[in-house]
Every structure is written in C-alpha cells, then in structure tokens.
All heavy atoms as an XYZ file, in Angstrom:
893
protein
N      16.073    -79.480    118.207
C      15.773    -79.684    119.598
C      17.073    -79.626    120.402
O      18.088    -80.127    119.967
C      15.072    -81.023    119.766
C      14.585    -81.263    121.133
S      13.406    -82.599    121.085
C      12.329    -82.034    122.302
N      16.996    -78.983    121.560
C      18.168    -78.857    122.427
C      18.462    -80.182    123.117
O      17.551    -80.902    123.505
C      17.921    -77.818    123.520
C      18.176    -76.420    123.140
S      17.806    -75.376    124.548
C      19.368    -74.633    124.794
N      19.731    -80.429    123.279
C      20.082    -81.631    124.018
C      19.883    -81.367    125.506
O      19.822    -80.232    125.958
C      21.530    -82.025    123.733
O      22.396    -81.092    124.318
N      19.775    -82.426    126.254
C      19.563    -82.290    127.699
C      20.753    -81.638    128.372
O      20.613    -80.961    129.386
C      19.290    -83.655    128.311
C      17.946    -84.177    127.948
C      17.662    -85.450    128.660
N      16.378    -85.959    128.224
C      15.869    -87.088    128.609
N      16.542    -87.863    129.438
N      14.700    -87.490    128.172
N      21.932    -81.834    127.832
C      23.131    -81.247    128.425
C      23.089    -79.721    128.353
O      23.603    -79.041    129.226
C      24.373    -81.751    127.711
C      24.658    -83.180    127.973
C      25.912    -83.603    127.295
N      26.083    -85.039    127.409
C      26.996    -85.729    126.791
N      27.828    -85.113    125.986
N      27.085    -87.018    126.963
N      22.508    -79.189    127.326
C      22.419    -77.738    127.202
C      21.169    -77.163    127.856
O      21.158    -76.023    128.301
C      22.434    -77.336    125.720
C      23.735    -77.584    124.970
C      23.568    -77.227    123.510
C      24.864    -76.788    125.583
N      20.110    -77.972    127.898
C      18.844    -77.463    128.417
C      18.903    -77.194    129.918
O      18.414    -76.166    130.384
C      17.711    -78.449    128.114
C      16.336    -77.877    128.424
S      15.007    -78.994    128.049
C      15.205    -79.262    126.316
N      19.508    -78.051    130.690
C      19.546    -77.897    132.148
C      20.345    -76.646    132.549
O      19.847    -75.841    133.340
C      20.070    -79.184    132.824
C      19.036    -80.288    132.639
C      20.367    -78.947    134.295
C      19.485    -81.649    133.115
N      21.555    -76.424    132.011
C      22.256    -75.186    132.383
C      21.529    -73.921    131.896
O      21.512    -72.898    132.594
C      23.618    -75.297    131.707
C      23.810    -76.743    131.447
C      22.437    -77.311    131.260
N      20.920    -73.999    130.729
C      20.204    -72.833    130.221
C      19.023    -72.494    131.117
O      18.770    -71.319    131.410
C      19.736    -73.087    128.793
N      18.290    -73.499    131.563
C      17.161    -73.260    132.463
C      17.622    -72.732    133.811
O      16.999    -71.829    134.380
C      16.343    -74.542    132.653
C      15.412    -74.926    131.502
C      14.792    -76.286    131.767
C      14.350    -73.884    131.318
N      18.716    -73.282    134.333
C      19.184    -72.822    135.644
C      19.693    -71.381    135.563
O      19.482    -70.585    136.486
C      20.267    -73.753    136.186
O      21.407    -73.727    135.346
N      20.330    -71.001    134.483
C      20.776    -69.612    134.319
C      19.576    -68.690    134.200
O      19.519    -67.627    134.822
C      21.707    -69.476    133.101
C      23.040    -70.157    133.393
C      21.935    -68.013    132.743
C      23.966    -70.250    132.193
N      18.594    -69.097    133.424
C      17.395    -68.274    133.254
C      16.645    -68.086    134.560
O      16.206    -66.979    134.887
N      16.502    -69.154    135.326
C      15.812    -69.043    136.611
C      16.624    -68.218    137.605
O      16.065    -67.467    138.404
C      15.520    -70.429    137.179
C      14.460    -71.243    136.427
C      14.380    -72.655    137.008
C      13.120    -70.561    136.494
N      17.927    -68.353    137.559
C      18.775    -67.572    138.457
C      18.682    -66.084    138.164
O      18.598    -65.261    139.067
N      18.682    -65.730    136.885
C      18.553    -64.320    136.518
C      17.174    -63.773    136.866
O      17.033    -62.630    137.276
C      18.832    -64.136    135.020
C      20.284    -64.324    134.596
C      20.406    -64.219    133.079
C      21.188    -63.325    135.276
N      16.159    -64.601    136.703
C      14.806    -64.163    137.044
C      14.672    -63.921    138.546
O      13.962    -63.012    138.978
C      13.785    -65.183    136.578
N      15.360    -64.722    139.343
C      15.287    -64.556    140.799
C      16.015    -63.289    141.244
O      15.627    -62.650    142.222
C      15.881    -65.774    141.498
N      17.076    -62.916    140.534
C      17.839    -61.732    140.911
C      17.216    -60.436    140.410
O      17.484    -59.367    140.948
C      19.267    -61.840    140.362
C      20.140    -62.918    140.979
C      21.491    -62.962    140.285
C      20.327    -62.679    142.469
N      16.412    -60.531    139.394
C      15.813    -59.326    138.823
C      14.777    -58.753    139.786
O      13.968    -59.470    140.365
C      15.159    -59.647    137.488
N      14.826    -57.427    139.956
C      13.845    -56.767    140.814
C      12.672    -56.327    139.957
O      12.871    -55.815    138.860
C      14.453    -55.546    141.488
C      15.577    -55.881    142.414
C      16.081    -54.680    143.138
N      16.140    -53.508    142.272
C      16.655    -52.356    142.622
N      17.155    -52.203    143.809
N      16.665    -51.332    141.798
N      11.485    -56.449    140.468
C      10.344    -55.959    139.690
C      10.365    -54.430    139.604
O      10.796    -53.746    140.526
C       9.123    -56.444    140.467
C       9.632    -56.781    141.814
C      11.079    -57.116    141.689
N       9.906    -53.892    138.493
C       9.950    -52.454    138.260
C       9.083    -51.691    139.263
O       9.395    -50.573    139.632
C       9.506    -52.147    136.833
N       7.990    -52.275    139.699
C       7.108    -51.571    140.620
C       7.693    -51.473    142.026
O       7.243    -50.671    142.829
C       5.738    -52.240    140.661
S       5.785    -53.937    141.249
N       8.729    -52.263    142.323
C       9.322    -52.227    143.660
C      10.391    -51.143    143.791
O      10.858    -50.882    144.875
C       9.930    -53.581    143.997
N      10.797    -50.526    142.669
C      11.817    -49.488    142.733
C      11.269    -48.256    143.432
O      10.236    -47.724    143.045
C      12.275    -49.095    141.323
C      13.161    -50.143    140.695
O      13.715    -50.959    141.451
O      13.309    -50.131    139.460
N      11.969    -47.787    144.454
C      11.510    -46.566    145.116
C      11.810    -45.361    144.237
O      12.726    -45.375    143.424
C      12.331    -46.527    146.401
C      13.538    -47.331    146.106
C      13.125    -48.373    145.102
N      11.045    -44.329    144.406
C      11.268    -43.098    143.666
C      12.186    -42.217    144.506
O      11.741    -41.500    145.397
C       9.941    -42.398    143.371
C      10.109    -41.288    142.381
O      11.220    -40.874    142.057
N       8.999    -40.792    141.882
N      13.460    -42.305    144.216
C      14.458    -41.614    145.026
C      14.321    -40.097    144.949
O      14.605    -39.410    145.919
C      15.873    -42.029    144.602
C      16.195    -43.449    144.937
C      16.427    -44.385    143.942
C      16.273    -43.870    146.259
C      16.730    -45.694    144.254
C      16.573    -45.177    146.585
C      16.805    -46.087    145.569
O      17.098    -47.376    145.881
N      13.904    -39.585    143.809
C      13.756    -38.142    143.679
C      12.667    -37.620    144.608
O      12.839    -36.583    145.260
C      13.467    -37.752    142.229
C      13.396    -36.257    141.953
C      14.713    -35.571    142.317
C      13.044    -35.998    140.505
N      11.558    -38.347    144.698
C      10.480    -37.945    145.621
C      10.979    -37.965    147.069
O      10.647    -37.078    147.856
C       9.268    -38.864    145.468
C       8.524    -38.691    144.168
C       7.858    -37.328    144.056
O       7.417    -36.776    145.085
O       7.789    -36.819    142.929
N      11.769    -38.979    147.400
C      12.310    -39.064    148.760
C      13.299    -37.920    149.020
O      13.325    -37.359    150.122
C      12.996    -40.412    148.969
C      12.025    -41.585    148.971
C      12.731    -42.920    149.071
O      13.969    -42.944    149.229
O      12.045    -43.941    148.987
N      14.091    -37.565    148.011
C      15.033    -36.453    148.167
C      14.281    -35.143    148.369
O      14.677    -34.318    149.204
C      15.936    -36.349    146.937
N      13.184    -34.961    147.639
C      12.373    -33.751    147.803
C      11.779    -33.695    149.203
O      11.804    -32.650    149.867
C      11.277    -33.692    146.719
C      11.919    -33.404    145.346
C      10.226    -32.646    147.050
C      10.965    -33.530    144.174
N      11.265    -34.824    149.679
C      10.662    -34.857    151.016
C      11.702    -34.555    152.097
O      11.436    -33.778    153.035
C      10.012    -36.213    151.265
N      12.895    -35.137    151.979
C      13.949    -34.895    152.974
C      14.431    -33.443    152.915
O      14.735    -32.837    153.943
C      15.123    -35.848    152.756
C      14.849    -37.272    153.176
C      14.675    -37.432    154.673
O      15.186    -36.613    155.463
O      14.017    -38.407    155.067
N      14.478    -32.883    151.707
C      14.890    -31.486    151.580
C      13.869    -30.564    152.232
O      14.239    -29.589    152.903
C      15.072    -31.115    150.093
O      16.006    -32.030    149.496
C      15.598    -29.710    149.941
N      12.595    -30.875    152.068
C      11.550    -30.078    152.725
C      11.670    -30.167    154.243
O      11.488    -29.171    154.949
C      10.161    -30.538    152.270
C       9.827    -30.129    150.850
C       8.455    -30.615    150.445
C       8.118    -30.215    149.022
N       6.801    -30.715    148.589
N      11.975    -31.360    154.752
C      12.179    -31.524    156.193
C      13.388    -30.707    156.661
O      13.357    -30.099    157.735
C      12.378    -33.001    156.543
C      11.142    -33.859    156.390
C      10.100    -33.556    157.448
O      10.468    -33.217    158.589
O       8.908    -33.651    157.122
N      14.445    -30.702    155.853
C      15.635    -29.923    156.208
C      15.311    -28.435    156.237
O      15.747    -27.710    157.151
C      16.761    -30.207    155.209
N      14.536    -27.976    155.275
C      14.161    -26.559    155.237
C      13.329    -26.198    156.466
O      13.542    -25.151    157.087
C      13.410    -26.240    153.932
C      14.376    -26.334    152.739
C      12.759    -24.869    153.987
C      13.708    -26.301    151.389
N      12.407    -27.071    156.829
C      11.583    -26.815    158.015
C      12.453    -26.734    159.273
O      12.259    -25.859    160.128
C      10.521    -27.897    158.166
N      13.426    -27.647    159.386
C      14.328    -27.614    160.541
C      15.198    -26.361    160.517
O      15.471    -25.766    161.563
C      15.198    -28.866    160.557
N      15.613    -25.949    159.333
C      16.434    -24.744    159.214
C      15.680    -23.492    159.608
O      16.240    -22.584    160.224
N      14.413    -23.448    159.263
C      13.607    -22.280    159.628
C      13.363    -22.209    161.129
O      13.112    -21.142    161.672
C      12.287    -22.291    158.855
C      12.496    -21.960    157.386
C      11.204    -21.903    156.633
C      11.486    -21.522    155.176
N      10.276    -21.436    154.373
N      13.446    -23.363    161.795
C      13.324    -23.381    163.253
C      14.689    -23.257    163.929
O      14.797    -23.396    165.143
C      12.628    -24.662    163.700
C      11.189    -24.750    163.239
C      10.546    -26.067    163.634
O      11.186    -26.957    164.184
N       9.264    -26.192    163.344
N      15.733    -23.037    163.115
C      17.108    -22.850    163.573
C      17.643    -24.066    164.325
O      18.403    -23.931    165.292
C      17.229    -21.574    164.421
C      16.796    -20.280    163.734
C      16.868    -19.128    164.706
C      17.628    -20.017    162.494
N      17.279    -25.241    163.875
C      17.771    -26.495    164.454
C      18.847    -27.056    163.524
O      18.561    -27.793    162.575
C      16.628    -27.483    164.607
C      15.548    -27.032    165.563
C      14.368    -27.973    165.599
O      14.369    -28.978    164.856
O      13.434    -27.703    166.355
N      20.087    -26.705    163.795
C      21.188    -27.054    162.898
C      21.401    -28.565    162.792
O      21.616    -29.086    161.699
C      22.468    -26.377    163.353
N      21.360    -29.271    163.903
C      21.623    -30.716    163.872
C      20.573    -31.452    163.050
O      20.902    -32.322    162.233
C      21.672    -31.265    165.289
N      19.320    -31.113    163.253
C      18.243    -31.742    162.493
C      18.341    -31.365    161.014
O      18.111    -32.198    160.134
C      16.895    -31.315    163.062
O      15.849    -31.903    162.344
N      18.700    -30.112    160.748
C      18.877    -29.662    159.369
C      19.930    -30.510    158.659
O      19.717    -30.988    157.549
C      19.276    -28.188    159.340
C      19.576    -27.680    157.964
C      18.560    -27.216    157.146
C      20.878    -27.675    157.475
C      18.833    -26.762    155.862
C      21.157    -27.224    156.209
C      20.135    -26.769    155.405
N      21.080    -30.676    159.313
C      22.179    -31.429    158.705
C      21.776    -32.885    158.473
O      22.079    -33.471    157.424
C      23.454    -31.329    159.579
C      24.525    -32.290    159.111
C      23.970    -29.904    159.577
N      21.077    -33.462    159.433
C      20.650    -34.858    159.298
C      19.721    -35.040    158.088
O      19.920    -35.938    157.272
C      19.936    -35.307    160.579
C      19.481    -36.743    160.546
C      18.754    -37.147    161.821
O      18.882    -36.444    162.843
O      18.060    -38.161    161.772
N      18.725    -34.177    157.968
C      17.790    -34.288    156.840
C      18.474    -33.955    155.513
O      18.195    -34.591    154.494
C      16.579    -33.386    157.051
C      15.634    -33.887    158.085
N      14.914    -35.055    157.946
C      15.293    -33.393    159.301
C      14.171    -35.248    159.011
N      14.385    -34.257    159.863
N      19.370    -32.995    155.524
C      20.079    -32.641    154.294
C      20.985    -33.780    153.845
O      21.074    -34.074    152.645
C      20.879    -31.363    154.502
N      21.650    -34.441    154.793
C      22.477    -35.601    154.444
C      21.626    -36.723    153.838
O      22.027    -37.359    152.862
C      23.230    -36.121    155.672
C      24.469    -35.295    155.987
O      25.000    -34.629    155.078
O      24.910    -35.340    157.154
N      20.467    -36.973    154.426
C      19.559    -37.986    153.875
C      19.101    -37.597    152.470
O      19.000    -38.446    151.579
C      18.348    -38.184    154.787
C      18.702    -38.893    156.081
O      19.789    -39.502    156.159
O      17.887    -38.823    157.029
N      18.829    -36.311    152.277
C      18.401    -35.837    150.958
C      19.516    -36.019    149.929
O      19.254    -36.393    148.785
C      17.979    -34.378    151.035
N      20.756    -35.790    150.345
C      21.892    -35.984    149.436
C      21.978    -37.453    149.027
O      22.174    -37.773    147.848
C      23.204    -35.504    150.083
C      23.209    -33.983    150.206
C      24.416    -35.975    149.290
C      24.345    -33.421    151.034
N      21.836    -38.352    149.995
C      21.888    -39.783    149.683
C      20.802    -40.181    148.688
O      21.057    -40.912    147.730
C      21.745    -40.619    150.957
C      22.948    -40.491    151.873
O      24.023    -40.073    151.394
O      22.803    -40.811    153.073
N      19.580    -39.706    148.919
C      18.471    -40.040    148.016
C      18.695    -39.432    146.630
O      18.420    -40.047    145.614
C      17.137    -39.544    148.566
C      16.748    -40.077    149.924
C      16.692    -41.599    149.952
N      16.155    -42.093    151.199
C      16.852    -42.316    152.301
N      18.133    -42.060    152.319
N      16.283    -42.804    153.376
N      19.207    -38.200    146.606
C      19.441    -37.534    145.322
C      20.555    -38.233    144.536
O      20.473    -38.338    143.310
C      19.790    -36.067    145.553
N      21.562    -38.714    145.234
C      22.618    -39.454    144.541
C      22.064    -40.733    143.924
O      22.455    -41.120    142.824
C      23.755    -39.771    145.508
C      24.568    -38.531    145.847
C      25.696    -38.818    146.783
N      26.626    -39.737    146.159
C      27.487    -40.491    146.831
N      27.535    -40.414    148.140
N      28.314    -41.289    146.194
N      21.146    -41.375    144.606
C      20.492    -42.556    144.036
C      19.599    -42.163    142.862
O      19.491    -42.895    141.881
C      19.667    -43.275    145.099
O      20.492    -43.749    146.135
N      18.976    -40.999    142.956
C      18.114    -40.523    141.870
C      18.929    -40.230    140.617
O      18.440    -40.420    139.502
C      17.343    -39.279    142.313
N      20.165    -39.779    140.785
C      21.017    -39.508    139.627
C      21.294    -40.798    138.863
O      21.380    -40.793    137.635
C      22.337    -38.817    140.057
C      23.349    -38.807    138.942
C      22.067    -37.405    140.500
N      21.394    -41.906    139.575
C      21.606    -43.187    138.900
C      20.379    -43.583    138.087
O      20.504    -44.180    137.025
C      21.949    -44.282    139.904
C      23.347    -44.168    140.405
C      23.753    -43.622    141.587
C      24.522    -44.584    139.731
N      25.116    -43.667    141.688
C      25.615    -44.269    140.567
C      24.776    -45.200    138.514
C      26.928    -44.538    140.202
C      26.083    -45.469    138.168
C      27.150    -45.144    139.002
N      19.194    -43.257    138.589
C      17.970    -43.569    137.852
C      17.737    -42.600    136.710
O      17.360    -42.994    135.616
C      16.749    -43.525    138.781
C      16.609    -44.710    139.676
C      15.354    -44.618    140.526
O      14.779    -43.554    140.703
N      14.940    -45.749    141.051
N      17.912    -41.306    136.973
C      17.654    -40.251    135.995
C      18.846    -39.304    135.995
O      18.885    -38.352    136.768
C      16.378    -39.469    136.366
O      15.331    -40.387    136.638
C      15.970    -38.535    135.257
N      19.837    -39.551    135.152
C      21.032    -38.693    135.172
C      20.810    -37.366    134.460
O      21.057    -37.223    133.272
C      22.080    -39.551    134.447
C      21.299    -40.472    133.591
C      19.971    -40.674    134.248
N      20.321    -36.382    135.198
C      20.098    -35.047    134.648
C      20.832    -34.017    135.503
O      21.067    -34.223    136.690
C      18.592    -34.705    134.553
C      17.898    -35.574    133.534
C      17.913    -34.829    135.887
N      21.166    -32.883    134.888
C      21.954    -31.854    135.574
C      21.249    -31.175    136.745
O      21.909    -30.858    137.735
C      22.432    -30.806    134.575
C      23.591    -31.324    133.726
O      24.305    -32.229    134.191
O      23.781    -30.818    132.607
N      19.927    -30.927    136.699
C      19.310    -30.272    137.862
C      19.465    -31.067    139.164
O      19.628    -30.465    140.228
C      17.839    -30.140    137.471
C      17.855    -30.084    135.992
C      18.982    -30.986    135.581
N      19.460    -32.377    139.080
C      19.657    -33.176    140.304
C      21.080    -32.981    140.805
O      21.305    -32.809    142.009
C      19.344    -34.660    140.067
C      17.881    -34.843    139.657
C      19.637    -35.477    141.321
C      17.521    -36.266    139.279
N      22.036    -32.980    139.892
C      23.432    -32.769    140.296
C      23.622    -31.387    140.921
O      24.341    -31.233    141.906
C      24.339    -32.945    139.086
C      24.432    -34.376    138.611
C      25.451    -34.511    137.494
N      25.496    -35.880    137.030
C      24.957    -36.304    135.889
N      24.342    -35.439    135.090
N      25.032    -37.563    135.531
N      22.979    -30.376    140.332
C      23.070    -29.021    140.893
C      22.431    -28.971    142.280
O      22.943    -28.309    143.180
C      22.389    -28.023    139.972
C      23.150    -27.761    138.694
C      22.406    -26.789    137.805
C      23.088    -26.612    136.475
N      22.323    -25.735    135.565
N      21.306    -29.671    142.445
C      20.654    -29.726    143.751
C      21.555    -30.361    144.805
O      21.610    -29.898    145.950
N      22.277    -31.397    144.404
C      23.212    -32.046    145.324
C      24.304    -31.056    145.740
O      24.680    -30.987    146.919
C      23.818    -33.317    144.691
C      22.742    -34.387    144.520
C      24.980    -33.845    145.521
C      23.179    -35.582    143.695
N      24.802    -30.274    144.795
C      25.835    -29.285    145.129
C      25.309    -28.248    146.118
O      26.005    -27.872    147.063
C      26.327    -28.592    143.854
C      27.203    -29.472    143.004
C      27.686    -28.735    141.781
C      28.502    -29.654    140.904
N      28.992    -28.965    139.692
N      24.072    -27.788    145.891
C      23.481    -26.826    146.828
C      23.346    -27.435    148.219
O      23.619    -26.770    149.227
C      22.112    -26.355    146.332
C      22.167    -25.336    145.232
C      21.510    -25.550    144.040
C      22.855    -24.147    145.392
C      21.542    -24.611    143.022
C      22.903    -23.194    144.385
C      22.246    -23.432    143.191
N      22.915    -28.698    148.278
C      22.757    -29.344    149.585
C      24.100    -29.546    150.274
O      24.198    -29.397    151.497
C      22.036    -30.688    149.434
C      20.531    -30.605    149.244
C      19.959    -31.995    148.983
C      19.858    -30.000    150.456
N      25.128    -29.879    149.515
C      26.452    -30.038    150.127
C      26.941    -28.718    150.712
O      27.538    -28.692    151.794
C      27.441    -30.585    149.106
C      27.242    -32.051    148.843
C      28.317    -32.607    147.958
N      28.122    -34.038    147.778
C      28.442    -34.695    146.690
N      28.994    -34.058    145.671
N      28.244    -35.990    146.595
N      26.695    -27.617    149.989
C      27.060    -26.297    150.522
C      26.274    -25.996    151.792
O      26.810    -25.448    152.755
C      26.787    -25.210    149.484
C      27.747    -25.198    148.328
C      27.368    -24.100    147.352
C      28.173    -24.177    146.082
N      27.756    -23.155    145.093
N      24.998    -26.366    151.781
C      24.151    -26.118    152.945
C      24.660    -26.887    154.161
O      24.717    -26.338    155.267
C      22.706    -26.511    152.631
N      25.024    -28.145    153.957
C      25.532    -28.957    155.068
C      26.839    -28.363    155.587
O      27.058    -28.270    156.803
C      25.727    -30.433    154.628
C      26.523    -31.210    155.642
C      24.381    -31.089    154.388
N      27.682    -27.930    154.670
C      28.960    -27.342    155.078
C      28.738    -26.078    155.907
O      29.457    -25.822    156.874
C      29.787    -27.025    153.838
C      31.206    -26.675    154.105
C      31.975    -26.534    152.806
C      33.424    -26.216    153.074
N      34.184    -26.070    151.829
N      27.731    -25.289    155.539
C      27.436    -24.068    156.294
C      26.849    -24.358    157.674
O      27.170    -23.687    158.647
C      26.449    -23.192    155.516
C      27.002    -22.390    154.353
C      25.873    -21.812    153.527
C      27.902    -21.284    154.877
N      25.982    -25.346    157.756
C      25.229    -25.568    158.993
C      25.916    -26.512    159.967
O      25.580    -26.509    161.151
C      23.843    -26.119    158.657
N      26.853    -27.297    159.495
C      27.465    -28.303    160.363
C      28.297    -27.644    161.457
O      29.162    -26.824    161.198
C      28.340    -29.234    159.525
C      28.673    -30.523    160.205
C      29.376    -31.447    159.246
C      28.626    -32.743    159.216
N      29.179    -33.698    158.289
N      27.985    -28.002    162.685
C      28.770    -27.545    163.828
C      28.645    -26.073    164.152
O      29.564    -25.493    164.720
N      27.537    -25.460    163.811
C      27.372    -24.044    164.113
C      26.064    -23.809    164.843
O      25.147    -24.625    164.767
C      27.402    -23.184    162.835
O      27.430    -21.814    163.207
C      26.203    -23.428    161.962
N      26.016    -22.706    165.543
C      24.768    -22.305    166.182
C      24.421    -20.869    165.797
O      23.503    -20.281    166.357
C      24.878    -22.431    167.700
O      25.903    -21.589    168.175
N      25.162    -20.307    164.851
C      24.892    -18.948    164.397
C      23.650    -18.934    163.515
O      23.551    -19.671    162.538
C      26.086    -18.380    163.619
C      27.300    -18.144    164.482
C      28.471    -18.840    164.240
C      27.268    -17.234    165.524
C      29.591    -18.634    165.022
C      28.385    -17.020    166.312
C      29.543    -17.726    166.057
O      30.643    -17.515    166.843
N      22.734    -18.057    163.871
C      21.468    -17.992    163.143
C      21.665    -17.610    161.677
O      20.979    -18.130    160.799
C      20.526    -16.990    163.810
C      20.117    -17.430    165.209
O      20.343    -18.616    165.540
O      19.576    -16.599    165.960
N      22.613    -16.731    161.404
C      22.834    -16.286    160.029
C      23.353    -17.418    159.149
O      22.964    -17.537    157.984
C      23.819    -15.120    159.999
C      23.235    -13.834    160.541
C      24.215    -12.694    160.430
C      23.609    -11.424    160.998
N      24.533    -10.287    160.902
N      24.213    -18.256    159.682
C      24.736    -19.375    158.892
C      23.648    -20.408    158.632
O      23.572    -20.976    157.545
C      25.925    -20.022    159.601
C      27.163    -19.144    159.528
C      28.374    -19.844    159.990
N      28.701    -20.928    159.071
C      29.822    -21.618    159.156
N      30.701    -21.343    160.082
N      30.059    -22.596    158.312
N      22.814    -20.647    159.625
C      21.723    -21.596    159.431
C      20.720    -21.045    158.422
O      20.211    -21.785    157.566
C      21.051    -21.936    160.777
C      22.063    -22.626    161.705
C      19.845    -22.838    160.562
C      21.593    -22.798    163.122
N      20.460    -19.747    158.472
C      19.557    -19.133    157.498
C      20.141    -19.222    156.089
O      19.424    -19.511    155.120
C      19.298    -17.677    157.875
N      21.436    -19.017    155.956
C      22.095    -19.120    154.650
C      22.044    -20.566    154.145
O      21.801    -20.809    152.958
C      23.541    -18.652    154.761
C      24.301    -18.649    153.506
C      24.442    -17.250    153.013
C      25.382    -17.270    151.824
N      25.058    -16.262    150.876
N      22.238    -21.525    155.051
C      22.151    -22.939    154.672
C      20.729    -23.290    154.229
O      20.540    -24.059    153.281
C      22.585    -23.814    155.849
N      19.749    -22.705    154.896
C      18.354    -22.945    154.518
C      18.078    -22.403    153.117
O      17.367    -23.039    152.326
C      17.404    -22.309    155.550
O      17.719    -22.833    156.847
C      15.960    -22.615    155.234
N      18.661    -21.262    152.788
C      18.508    -20.715    151.440
C      19.108    -21.661    150.396
O      18.536    -21.858    149.326
C      19.186    -19.346    151.340
C      18.491    -18.251    152.103
C      19.286    -16.952    152.086
O      20.263    -16.839    151.309
O      18.924    -16.046    152.860
N      20.254    -22.240    150.722
C      20.880    -23.194    149.811
C      19.980    -24.413    149.619
O      19.836    -24.927    148.506
C      22.250    -23.625    150.344
C      23.289    -22.538    150.391
C      23.775    -22.158    149.011
O      23.955    -23.001    148.152
N      23.973    -20.865    148.809
N      19.372    -24.881    150.692
C      18.471    -26.033    150.602
C      17.230    -25.693    149.774
O      16.730    -26.541    149.028
C      18.074    -26.495    152.000
N      16.753    -24.463    149.883
C      15.607    -24.054    149.071
C      15.965    -24.032    147.591
O      15.158    -24.411    146.737
C      15.097    -22.681    149.525
C      14.390    -22.723    150.866
C      14.075    -21.355    151.440
O      14.657    -20.344    150.959
O      13.255    -21.302    152.372
N      17.190    -23.616    147.268
C      17.633    -23.654    145.875
C      17.748    -25.092    145.380
O      17.419    -25.396    144.227
C      18.964    -22.923    145.720
C      18.840    -21.425    145.899
C      20.173    -20.712    145.801
O      21.225    -21.332    145.911
N      20.122    -19.407    145.603
N      18.206    -25.984    146.260
C      18.281    -27.399    145.894
C      16.887    -27.955    145.631
O      16.683    -28.708    144.666
C      18.971    -28.193    147.003
N      15.934    -27.569    146.460
C      14.553    -28.028    146.275
C      14.009    -27.568    144.928
O      13.347    -28.336    144.225
C      13.666    -27.522    147.417
C      12.203    -27.938    147.378
C      12.066    -29.450    147.471
C      11.445    -27.258    148.499
N      14.298    -26.336    144.544
C      13.867    -25.847    143.239
C      14.461    -26.682    142.110
O      13.768    -26.988    141.138
C      14.282    -24.374    143.061
C      13.524    -23.402    143.929
C      14.061    -21.984    143.816
O      14.898    -21.723    142.912
O      13.662    -21.146    144.638
N      15.711    -27.045    142.239
C      16.361    -27.880    141.214
C      15.693    -29.246    141.125
O      15.429    -29.747    140.030
C      17.862    -28.033    141.523
C      18.662    -26.767    141.413
C      18.725    -26.249    139.984
O      18.847    -27.014    139.034
N      18.620    -24.941    139.845
N      15.429    -29.850    142.281
C      14.814    -31.175    142.282
C      13.415    -31.123    141.678
O      13.019    -32.000    140.925
C      14.736    -31.747    143.700
C      16.076    -32.064    144.315
C      16.248    -32.015    145.689
C      17.173    -32.396    143.538
C      17.471    -32.316    146.272
C      18.404    -32.693    144.101
C      18.539    -32.647    145.468
N      12.656    -30.082    142.033
C      11.289    -29.990    141.542
C      11.232    -29.660    140.056
O      10.234    -29.951    139.401
C      10.506    -28.958    142.352
C      10.207    -29.437    143.757
C       9.520    -28.402    144.624
O       9.609    -27.214    144.369
N       8.816    -28.867    145.634
N      12.292    -29.091    139.509
C      12.288    -28.782    138.072
C      12.405    -30.050    137.216
O      12.057    -30.027    136.054
C      13.436    -27.826    137.745
O      14.689    -28.479    137.838
N      12.860    -31.137    137.829
C      13.001    -32.394    137.096
C      11.653    -33.055    136.887
O      11.398    -33.682    135.874
C      13.963    -33.356    137.837
C      14.039    -34.702    137.160
C      15.342    -32.733    137.936
N      10.747    -32.890    137.851
C       9.430    -33.519    137.776
C       8.665    -32.934    136.661
O       8.343    -32.985    135.695
C       8.649    -33.309    139.052
C       9.210    -34.089    140.199
C       8.606    -33.719    141.513
C       7.142    -34.036    141.563
N       6.515    -33.746    142.831
C-alpha cells in the first residue's frame, strides 16, 4: 500500500496531466484545412485577384505546416514548396501571367495534398 506522502503527489501529477491532455476528437484535421485554403487560393488566382490569392495561399501553408507535424510525409512538404513558390510569384504583382503561373503552382500543391488522403 502506498503511503499518504506518495499518494497525494502522485494523484496531483496524474490529474494535472489529465487536465493538460487534449482529447483526440478535438484535434483539427490540418490537411483538410490546407486543401480547402488551397482551393480558395486557386479560385482567387483564376479570378486574377493576387492579394486574395496570397492570403489564402499563406493560410494553406500554415495549415500544411501543422499537418506535417501530424503526418510527416513528403507529399505535404512538396505541396508546401509549391505554395511558397506560388506566393513568391503572386506577391506584389498585377501581371496576369505571373498570377496564372502562381495558380498553376497552387494546383500542383493541391495534387500533392490530395495524394496523401
């Protein structure tokens, strides 16, 4: 039988860890969010809206980086690289050809993300 001196700290540590633990069902699916943001970026790119494209692509990069922590696979990393290239192409430009090229990069990123599912 445990002594009272050991039981109280053991219970408090156990309860503290239980309070900090997140339930598995509360974890968001970052890959799904990255796919959704990438689709929004592609839609904005097809309408030649560079600012909106960059905003959605940046959000997709953030979600994809979180997805890599959950599922560390190469297609997600490749998708992130494509999105970074797309943002670099579209940021601060109004040239239709650059926005179209950035949209192509985002479409390649979307293919990478969807290959993981």
